[in-house]
C-alpha distance (Angstrom), angle and dihedral (degrees) to the residues before:
residue distance angle dihedral
M1 . . .
L2 3.76 . .
T3 3.82 115.4 .
Y4 3.79 127.9 -150.4
D5 3.81 89.5 -112.8
D6 3.82 91.1 51.2
A7 3.81 88.9 59.3
L8 3.82 90.7 63.8
N9 3.82 126.5 -145.6
L10 3.80 131.6 -54.1
N11 3.81 93.7 -104.0
Y12 3.81 89.8 62.7
Y13 3.82 91.3 60.6
K14 3.79 92.1 50.9
K15 3.82 86.9 69.8
T16 3.80 107.3 29.2
S17 3.80 147.2 -8.9
F18 3.80 129.6 -95.9
S19 3.78 123.4 -132.9
G20 3.75 133.9 173.3
W21 3.76 145.8 130.1
S22 3.74 139.4 -104.6
K23 3.79 108.6 -173.9
P24 2.99 123.4 -69.7
I25 3.81 95.4 14.8
R26 3.77 140.6 50.6
F27 3.81 125.2 -144.9
L28 3.79 142.1 -164.7
I29 3.81 126.3 -161.2
Q30 3.80 123.9 -172.3
K31 3.79 142.3 156.8
D32 3.82 114.6 -105.9
T33 3.79 133.9 -179.8
L34 3.79 116.5 -139.1
E35 3.80 125.1 -143.2
D36 3.81 90.7 -94.8
E37 3.85 89.0 55.2
T38 3.82 92.7 -107.0
T39 3.80 111.6 147.2
V40 3.80 116.0 -136.0
F41 3.76 143.5 168.2
H42 3.78 109.9 -110.5
A43 3.79 115.5 -162.2
W44 3.81 133.6 -179.7
V45 3.78 133.7 -170.5
W46 3.80 128.2 -166.5
P47 3.80 136.3 165.2
E48 3.79 120.8 -87.9
P49 3.01 146.7 -79.6
Y50 3.82 105.0 45.2
V51 3.79 131.2 71.3
F52 3.80 119.7 -114.6
E53 3.80 96.1 -96.0
L54 3.82 93.4 50.9
T55 3.79 96.4 46.5
D56 3.80 121.0 96.5
N57 3.82 109.6 -109.5
D58 3.81 89.5 -128.3
L59 3.82 88.6 67.1
K60 3.82 94.4 52.7
V61 3.79 123.4 90.1
D62 3.80 120.2 -166.4
F63 3.79 139.1 -160.8
T64 3.80 135.4 -175.2
A65 3.79 131.0 -155.3
P66 3.82 134.6 170.0
F67 3.80 115.2 -75.9
T68 3.79 93.4 -110.5
E69 3.80 136.6 102.6
E70 3.81 87.8 -95.8
G71 3.81 89.3 51.0
K72 3.80 90.4 51.8
I73 3.80 89.1 53.7
Q74 3.82 89.6 50.5
V75 3.80 90.7 51.6
V76 3.82 93.2 49.8
D77 3.81 91.3 47.3
W78 3.82 90.4 48.5
I79 3.81 93.2 49.8
N80 3.80 90.4 49.3
S81 3.81 92.0 49.0
Q82 3.81 89.9 50.0
Q83 3.79 90.4 50.6
E84 3.81 91.9 51.0
S85 3.80 91.6 47.5
Y86 3.78 92.8 48.7
Q87 3.80 92.7 48.4
K88 3.82 91.3 52.9
T89 3.80 101.3 39.5
N90 3.81 107.2 14.6
H91 3.82 90.5 -119.5
F92 3.80 137.6 74.8
L93 3.79 127.4 -103.2
């Protein structure tokens, strides 16, 4: 399971994205700016073994949350819930 500390601090996302895996899924978290200039966390999960770019978009599930500490917590909780769901049912929520 991904922990809040694993997900690093907000300053990290101002420069780059964060990707990793937690069997049996992989994830990517990045900062995005929406059309209305709102800044958000954008996260994806997909089944192993492939990297983001080599995975069919139909296998990816995404989530957005505000670009705040609370939003980071929401993203981590969402990734963990997706991992649990995938482990039990072999598909995401």
